[in-house]
C-alpha positions as CSV (number, residue, x, y, z in Angstrom):
1,M,6.3,3.6,-29.4
2,D,6.4,4.5,-33.0
3,Q,9.5,3.3,-34.6
4,S,10.0,7.2,-36.1
5,V,10.3,7.8,-32.5
6,L,12.8,5.7,-31.7
7,D,14.5,6.6,-35.0
8,A,14.5,9.9,-34.0
9,L,15.7,9.3,-30.4
10,Q,18.9,7.4,-31.7
11,R,19.5,10.2,-34.8
12,W,19.4,12.6,-31.6
13,P,20.3,11.1,-28.0
14,N,20.9,14.4,-26.2
15,V,18.4,17.2,-26.8
16,P,16.8,18.8,-23.7
17,A,13.9,17.1,-22.5
18,V,11.3,20.0,-21.1
19,T,8.6,20.8,-18.6
20,G,4.9,22.5,-18.2
21,W,4.1,22.3,-21.9
22,L,1.7,19.8,-21.1
23,S,-0.7,18.0,-18.6
24,L,-3.3,14.8,-18.7
25,S,-6.9,15.6,-17.3
26,A,-8.3,13.7,-13.8
27,R,-10.8,12.7,-16.7
28,G,-8.0,12.0,-19.7
29,A,-8.5,14.9,-21.6
30,W,-4.8,16.2,-22.8
31,R,-4.1,19.9,-22.2
32,L,-1.7,21.5,-23.8
33,H,-0.1,25.0,-22.2
34,P,1.0,27.5,-24.8
35,L,2.8,29.5,-21.9
36,G,4.9,26.6,-20.4
37,D,3.2,27.1,-17.3
38,A,1.6,24.0,-16.6
39,Q,3.0,23.2,-13.1
40,Q,1.7,26.8,-12.1
41,G,-1.5,25.1,-12.3
42,G,-4.8,26.0,-15.0
43,M,-6.3,24.0,-17.5
44,G,-4.3,24.9,-20.3
45,E,-6.2,24.1,-23.6
46,G,-7.7,21.2,-25.1
47,I,-5.9,19.2,-28.6
48,T,-8.9,18.0,-31.1
49,N,-6.5,17.3,-33.7
50,T,-6.9,13.2,-33.9
51,Q,-3.7,12.3,-35.5
52,I,-1.9,14.5,-32.4
53,L,-3.6,12.7,-30.4
54,G,-3.3,9.3,-31.6
55,F,0.7,10.3,-31.6
56,M,0.5,11.5,-27.8
57,N,-1.4,8.3,-27.2
58,R,1.1,6.3,-28.9
59,N,4.3,7.4,-27.2
60,Y,3.8,7.9,-23.6
61,A,5.4,6.3,-21.2
62,C,7.3,6.2,-18.2
63,E,10.4,7.1,-16.2
64,P,11.8,4.7,-13.7
65,D,11.2,7.8,-10.8
66,G,8.1,8.1,-11.7
67,R,7.7,11.3,-13.9
68,W,5.9,10.6,-17.5
69,F,6.0,11.8,-20.4
70,F,4.9,11.9,-24.1
71,Q,7.8,11.3,-26.3
72,N,8.0,13.9,-29.0
73,G,10.3,12.7,-31.8
74,P,13.8,13.4,-30.0
75,Q,12.5,15.5,-27.1
76,R,10.6,14.8,-23.8
77,V,8.1,16.3,-22.5
78,Y,7.6,15.5,-19.3
79,V,3.3,15.5,-18.0
80,R,1.2,17.1,-14.5
81,L,-0.8,14.9,-13.9
82,D,-4.3,15.9,-12.5
83,A,-5.2,12.3,-11.1
84,A,-2.7,9.7,-12.3
85,P,-0.4,8.6,-15.2
86,F,-3.3,6.4,-16.7
87,I,-7.1,7.1,-16.4
88,L,-9.8,4.1,-16.9
89,H,-12.8,3.9,-18.4
90,L,-15.5,0.9,-19.1
91,R,-16.3,-0.4,-22.8
92,P,-19.5,-2.5,-21.4
93,D,-20.2,-4.2,-24.5
94,Q,-17.1,-5.2,-25.4
95,G,-16.6,-6.0,-21.3
96,E,-13.3,-4.0,-21.6
97,V,-11.3,-1.6,-18.8
98,V,-8.9,0.8,-21.7
99,T,-6.7,3.7,-20.6
100,H,-6.9,7.1,-21.8
101,N,-5.1,6.2,-24.6
102,D,-6.9,3.4,-25.6
103,V,-4.9,0.4,-24.2
104,I,-7.4,-2.9,-22.7
105,V,-6.2,-3.3,-19.4
106,K,-5.4,-6.9,-18.8
107,Q,-5.5,-6.8,-14.7
108,V,-6.5,-4.5,-12.0
109,N,-4.4,-5.9,-9.5
110,A,-5.6,-3.6,-6.4
111,W,-7.7,-1.1,-5.4
112,F,-7.6,2.8,-3.5
113,A,-10.1,4.6,-2.5
114,D,-9.7,8.2,-1.2
115,E,-11.5,9.8,1.2
116,Q,-12.9,12.6,-2.0
117,G,-14.5,8.9,-3.1
118,Q,-12.4,9.1,-6.3
119,L,-11.1,5.0,-7.0
120,Y,-7.1,4.4,-7.8
121,A,-5.7,1.0,-9.3
122,T,-2.9,-0.9,-9.7
123,T,-2.8,-2.3,-13.1
124,D,-0.3,-4.5,-15.7
125,L,-0.2,-1.3,-17.3
126,G,1.5,0.6,-14.1
127,P,-0.9,3.3,-11.5
128,A,-4.3,4.5,-12.4
129,R,-7.5,6.3,-11.8
130,M,-11.1,5.3,-12.9
131,D,-13.2,8.4,-14.9
132,D,-15.3,10.1,-11.9
133,R,-17.8,9.1,-15.0
134,D,-17.5,5.3,-15.0
135,L,-17.6,5.6,-10.9
136,L,-21.2,4.2,-11.2
137,A,-21.2,1.2,-13.9
138,L,-18.5,0.1,-12.4
139,S,-20.5,0.2,-9.2
140,D,-23.0,-2.0,-10.6
141,I,-20.0,-4.3,-11.5
142,L,-17.6,-4.9,-8.8
143,S,-18.6,-6.9,-5.2
144,T,-17.0,-8.3,-2.5
145,P,-17.0,-12.6,-2.4
146,T,-19.9,-12.3,-0.4
147,G,-21.8,-9.9,-2.6
148,S,-21.3,-6.5,-0.9
149,T,-21.5,-4.0,-3.1
150,L,-18.7,-1.0,-4.7
151,L,-21.0,1.3,-2.8
152,D,-21.4,-0.4,0.4
153,A,-17.6,-0.6,0.5
154,L,-17.2,3.2,-0.6
155,E,-20.0,4.4,1.5
156,N,-19.0,2.4,4.5
157,P,-15.0,1.8,5.1
158,N,-13.6,0.2,7.7
159,S,-9.6,0.2,7.4
160,S,-9.8,-2.7,9.7
161,V,-11.3,-5.2,7.5
162,Q,-10.1,-6.6,4.4
163,I,-11.9,-5.8,1.7
164,T,-11.6,-7.2,-2.2
165,L,-13.4,-6.4,-5.0
166,L,-13.9,-8.4,-8.3
167,D,-16.3,-9.0,-11.0
168,R,-18.2,-12.2,-10.5
169,S,-19.8,-12.3,-14.3
170,A,-16.2,-12.0,-15.2
171,R,-17.8,-9.8,-17.6
172,F,-15.1,-7.8,-17.5
173,Q,-11.4,-9.5,-17.8
174,A,-9.7,-7.4,-16.1
175,L,-11.7,-7.5,-13.3
176,A,-12.2,-10.6,-12.9
177,N,-9.9,-12.4,-10.7
178,A,-10.1,-10.6,-6.5
179,A,-8.5,-7.0,-5.8
180,P,-8.0,-6.0,-2.7
181,L,-9.1,-2.4,-1.7
182,T,-7.2,0.0,0.2
183,F,-8.9,3.8,1.7
184,I,-6.1,5.9,1.4
185,R,-5.8,10.1,1.8
186,Q,-6.4,11.5,-2.0
187,D,-3.0,13.5,-0.7
188,N,-0.9,9.9,-0.4
189,A,-2.2,8.6,-3.1
190,C,1.0,9.3,-6.3
191,A,3.3,8.1,-3.0
192,L,1.6,4.9,-2.6
193,L,1.5,4.2,-6.3
194,G,4.4,5.2,-7.3
195,F,4.0,8.2,-10.0
196,N,5.4,12.0,-9.8
197,T,2.7,14.1,-10.7
198,L,4.9,17.2,-11.3
199,K,2.8,19.5,-10.0
200,S,4.4,22.9,-7.9
201,A,4.2,22.4,-4.2
202,S,1.2,25.0,-2.3
């Protein structure tokens, strides 16, 4: 976190936390909810100020119970997660996997595919989901040690067979080591990966 934020926490340690004002979309966009109703659903409003976005990106963290928050000076703002705490993107030219808040992923430890074809991951930074716009590119990168592609695995799910995926070219450092693929239900993702979406029960 920024030193100014840490200093503010020391100076004003008892500022109440708030919920309902901020969400993170399934494609990694911060959304503001001016009425404080993020937990009731709705898209919210986009945030375009680059300085504000940079500040939010640098001061994003989690509680031990799996709730994620933006530390806005001395005040903690809990975030509704529409998909996962981190949304992953590919940077093919640099051979990097990066999060929505512009942190480079060093290691993907495991993959989890749901019934909608969405791909979750556990990483060195925490639980994540791949941006759906990058899934096609990722399917050209990941394969099993025997050469079957990610797309093959997703089209023919078999929970009784252990599948591991890696970038056999080793161009992407975070994908260079084989990581197991598990098939899950989307409604079980947060429990399995250990995060709280802060969505109201429907």
